[in-house]
FIDREN-878584 format. One line per 3 residues: their letters; for each residue z, y, x of N, C-alpha, C. Coordinates in steps of 0.2 Angstrom, whole numbers. Layout:
<pts>
a> Z/Y/X/Z/Y/X/Z/Y/X | ... .
</pts>
This chain:
<pts>
msl> 163/-203/-77/160/-196/-79/155/-199/-85 | 154/-194/-90/150/-196/-95/143/-191/-92 | 138/-193/-96/130/-189/-93/129/-182/-96 .
pns> 132/-180/-100/132/-174/-101/137/-169/-96 | 141/-171/-92/148/-169/-88/142/-169/-83 | 137/-175/-82/135/-176/-74/129/-172/-72 .
lhl> 125/-169/-80/121/-166/-80/124/-157/-78 | 130/-155/-81/132/-150/-80/132/-147/-72 | 136/-156/-68/139/-154/-62/131/-155/-58 .
lrl> 127/-157/-60/121/-156/-56/118/-148/-57 | 117/-148/-61/114/-138/-64/119/-134/-61 | 126/-135/-58/130/-131/-57/128/-132/-47 .
qav> 129/-137/-48/126/-137/-40/119/-134/-37 | 113/-135/-41/108/-133/-42/108/-126/-39 | 111/-124/-45/114/-116/-48/113/-111/-40 .
wla> 122/-115/-38/124/-113/-31/120/-114/-24 | 116/-120/-25/112/-123/-19/108/-114/-17 | 104/-114/-27/100/-107/-23/101/-102/-23 .
lvm> 105/-100/-25/111/-94/-23/111/-93/-16 | 114/-99/-12/114/-98/-5/107/-96/-3 | 103/-101/-4/98/-99/1/94/-92/-2 .
llm> 96/-89/-9/92/-82/-9/97/-78/-4 | 104/-78/-4/107/-76/-1/105/-76/9 | 102/-82/9/101/-82/18/94/-78/18 .
lpg> 90/-77/13/84/-77/14/84/-70/19 | 86/-62/18/86/-58/20/88/-58/28 | 93/-62/30/95/-63/36/90/-68/40 .
cgf> 83/-70/38/80/-74/42/73/-67/43 | 75/-60/40/71/-57/40/63/-56/37 | 66/-60/33/59/-62/27/62/-55/23 .
hlk> 56/-51/21/54/-46/16/45/-46/12 | 48/-44/5/42/-41/2/35/-39/5 | 28/-39/4/24/-37/7/24/-30/4 .
gya> 26/-23/7/24/-18/5/30/-16/7 | 36/-20/8/42/-14/9/46/-17/16 | 43/-16/22/44/-15/28/46/-6/30 .
qps> 49/-7/35/53/1/34/48/3/40 | 46/9/39/44/12/45/49/12/52 | 45/14/57/50/16/61/52/23/63 .
aal> 55/22/66/58/31/68/53/34/71 | 48/30/76/43/31/77/39/38/75 | 38/37/69/36/40/63/38/48/61 .
ngl> 46/48/64/48/56/61/43/62/65 | 44/65/61/42/72/64/35/73/64 | 31/68/58/25/69/57/25/74/50 .
yiv> 19/78/52/16/81/46/11/80/45 | 11/78/37/4/76/34/1/82/30 | -7/84/33/-10/88/26/-13/85/23 .
aad> -11/91/17/-14/90/10/-10/86/6 | -4/85/10/1/77/7/4/80/-2 | 1/88/-4/5/89/-11/0/86/-15 .
rid> -6/83/-15/-11/81/-19/-10/74/-21 | -7/71/-26/-2/64/-24/-10/60/-27 | -14/59/-29/-19/56/-32/-24/56/-25 .
tva> -22/56/-20/-27/55/-12/-23/50/-9 | -26/48/-4/-23/43/1/-16/49/5 | -17/54/6/-12/58/10/-8/58/6 .
gvl> -6/59/-1/-2/61/-4/1/53/-6 | -1/47/-8/2/42/-5/5/38/-2 | 4/41/6/6/39/12/12/44/14 .
qre> 12/50/11/19/56/10/24/50/8 | 22/49/1/27/44/-2/30/38/-1 | 24/33/3/28/29/6/32/29/13 .
llg> 30/36/15/34/35/23/42/39/19 | 42/44/13/47/46/12/51/40/10 | 48/36/6/53/31/3/56/27/7 .
ggv> 52/24/15/55/21/17/58/23/24 | 60/31/23/67/35/26/64/38/32 | 56/40/31/53/43/35/56/50/37 .
ils> 56/55/42/59/60/42/55/65/41 | 48/69/38/43/73/38/45/80/42 | 42/81/45/42/89/45/37/93/40 .
pdr> 42/97/39/39/103/34/33/108/36 | 34/109/41/32/115/46/26/110/51 | 19/113/51/13/109/54/14/109/61 .
qaa> 17/118/63/18/120/69/23/117/74 | 30/114/70/34/111/74/33/104/72 | 30/101/70/27/94/70/24/92/76 .
kyv> 29/85/77/27/81/83/18/78/82 | 18/76/77/10/73/76/6/76/70 | 4/76/68/-1/78/64/-7/74/61 .
fqv> -5/73/53/-10/67/52/-14/70/46 | -21/69/46/-26/73/41/-31/68/39 | -31/67/32/-37/65/31/-43/67/30 .
lde> -48/65/32/-55/70/33/-59/71/28 | -60/63/27/-64/61/20/-61/57/17 | -61/54/12/-58/50/5/-65/49/0 .
kfs> -71/44/0/-73/44/-3/-75/34/-11 | -75/36/-13/-73/30/-18/-81/29/-21 | -82/24/-20/-90/21/-23/-91/13/-26 .
srv> -95/13/-31/-94/10/-34/-103/5/-38 | -103/-2/-37/-109/-4/-36/-109/-10/-41 | -115/-10/-47/-113/-17/-51/-116/-23/-47 .
lsv> -111/-28/-46/-112/-34/-44/-117/-38/-48 | -115/-40/-57/-117/-43/-61/-118/-39/-66 | -123/-44/-72/-124/-39/-80/-123/-45/-83 .
dan> -120/-45/-89/-121/-48/-94/-131/-49/-96 | -130/-51/-101/-138/-53/-106/-140/-46/-109 | -134/-44/-111/-135/-37/-114/-134/-32/-108 .
gka> -134/-32/-102/-135/-27/-97/-128/-23/-95 | -122/-27/-100/-116/-23/-98/-112/-28/-91 | -111/-23/-88/-107/-24/-79/-102/-29/-81 .
ldn> -103/-34/-79/-98/-41/-76/-94/-41/-73 | -97/-38/-65/-93/-40/-58/-97/-31/-56 | -89/-29/-52/-91/-22/-50/-88/-23/-43 .
elr> -90/-19/-37/-88/-19/-31/-84/-11/-30 | -76/-10/-29/-77/-5/-26/-75/-3/-21 | -77/2/-17/-77/4/-11/-75/10/-7 .
llt> -69/10/-4/-65/14/-2/-64/17/4 | -67/20/8/-71/25/14/-66/32/16 | -61/30/21/-59/35/24/-58/37/32 .
rvr> -59/43/33/-61/45/40/-54/48/39 | -49/48/43/-43/51/48/-42/52/54 | -38/58/54/-38/60/61/-30/62/62 .
lta> -25/57/70/-19/60/71/-19/62/77 | -15/67/76/-16/74/84/-7/73/86 | -8/76/91/-1/76/95/0/81/96 .
rsg> 6/83/97/9/92/100/7/90/108 | 10/84/109/12/86/115/3/86/121 | -4/88/117/-9/88/121/-14/84/121 .
mqp> -11/74/116/-13/70/116/-23/71/112 | -25/67/117/-34/68/114/-32/66/106 | -36/69/100/-33/68/94/-39/60/93 .
hee> -34/56/89/-37/48/86/-39/49/82 | -47/48/79/-49/48/73/-54/42/72 | -53/39/65/-54/35/63/-57/32/58 .
sle> -61/28/56/-63/28/49/-61/20/45 | -59/21/41/-56/15/37/-59/13/30 | -61/6/29/-64/3/23/-60/-1/20 .
lvr> -59/0/13/-58/-6/10/-63/-7/3 | -65/-13/4/-68/-17/-3/-62/-21/-6 | -67/-21/-13/-62/-25/-19/-68/-25/-23 .
qls> -67/-32/-27/-71/-33/-32/-68/-34/-38 | -69/-32/-44/-68/-31/-50/-70/-35/-55 | -69/-39/-59/-72/-44/-66/-72/-40/-72 .
fsg> -77/-40/-76/-72/-37/-82/-75/-43/-86 | -71/-44/-92/-75/-49/-98/-72/-45/-104 | -79/-45/-109/-81/-41/-115/-82/-35/-113 .
sde> -82/-31/-119/-84/-25/-121/-81/-18/-122 | -75/-19/-119/-68/-15/-120/-70/-10/-114 | -74/-5/-115/-76/3/-110/-67/4/-107 .
lgq> -62/6/-112/-55/9/-109/-54/4/-106 | -52/0/-107/-48/-6/-103/-52/-7/-95 | -58/-6/-97/-62/-5/-89/-60/0/-86 .
rne> -60/6/-87/-59/10/-87/-51/12/-83 | -48/11/-88/-38/10/-83/-39/6/-79 | -43/0/-79/-40/-5/-73/-45/-4/-68 .
tal> -50/2/-68/-54/3/-63/-50/7/-59 | -45/13/-64/-39/16/-60/-34/13/-56 | -33/8/-60/-26/6/-57/-27/1/-51 .
mmd> -36/-1/-52/-37/-3/-44/-39/3/-39 | -39/9/-40/-41/12/-34/-34/16/-32 | -26/15/-35/-22/16/-34/-20/12/-29 .
dmr> -21/5/-33/-17/1/-28/-24/-1/-21 | -30/3/-22/-33/4/-14/-28/8/-12 | -27/14/-15/-26/19/-9/-20/17/-7 .
rdl> -14/13/-10/-7/9/-6/-7/7/0 | -12/3/-4/-14/-2/2/-18/1/8 | -23/5/7/-25/10/13/-17/12/17 .
aaq> -14/15/14/-7/19/17/-5/13/20 | -2/8/19/2/4/22/-2/2/27 | -11/3/29/-13/-2/32/-12/6/39 .
iir> -14/12/36/-12/17/40/-5/17/43 | 1/17/40/7/16/43/6/11/48 | 5/7/47/4/1/51/0/3/59 .
rme> -3/4/56/-8/7/63/-5/13/68 | -2/18/65/1/24/68/7/21/72 | 13/15/69/18/12/73/13/9/78 .
agl> 9/2/77/5/2/82/4/5/88 | 1/11/87/-1/15/91/5/20/95 | 11/20/91/14/26/95/21/23/97 .
r> 20/16/99/25/12/102/23/13/111 .
</pts>
């Protein structure tokens, strides 16, 4: 067997092994972060003010619908009512350069939420907080604003995923 043929055979075996391992991965229960399917226990949920897509409520609705949850279109007929009572972003400068430009910022998202069951169960109210550090380099003001906006969207998605996990744990 010549050297080029053996290399070709070795590559073919490596590709075959990688393909087999890739096909076996979903069978073991592995899934990427953020791609877990919400449980059917969340069916019948109504989200107050979910029509505002730039809020935690809007992101939560989008995540639940994307996961196959059947949301209630009517608050009165809903099994559960979820409401974001307060959503506040704050930012503070952690460090500055010699010219006084911000190099590191801390973004904080503080949210108060309430889950009420139609069955008469006591409403559950909770405060949730996410903190992220954002580092900037250079003087690109527009880039800093865009990066901050992207980080805020990412924080809303992370908070929505956390809310889904907490609701699923509480409704089991």
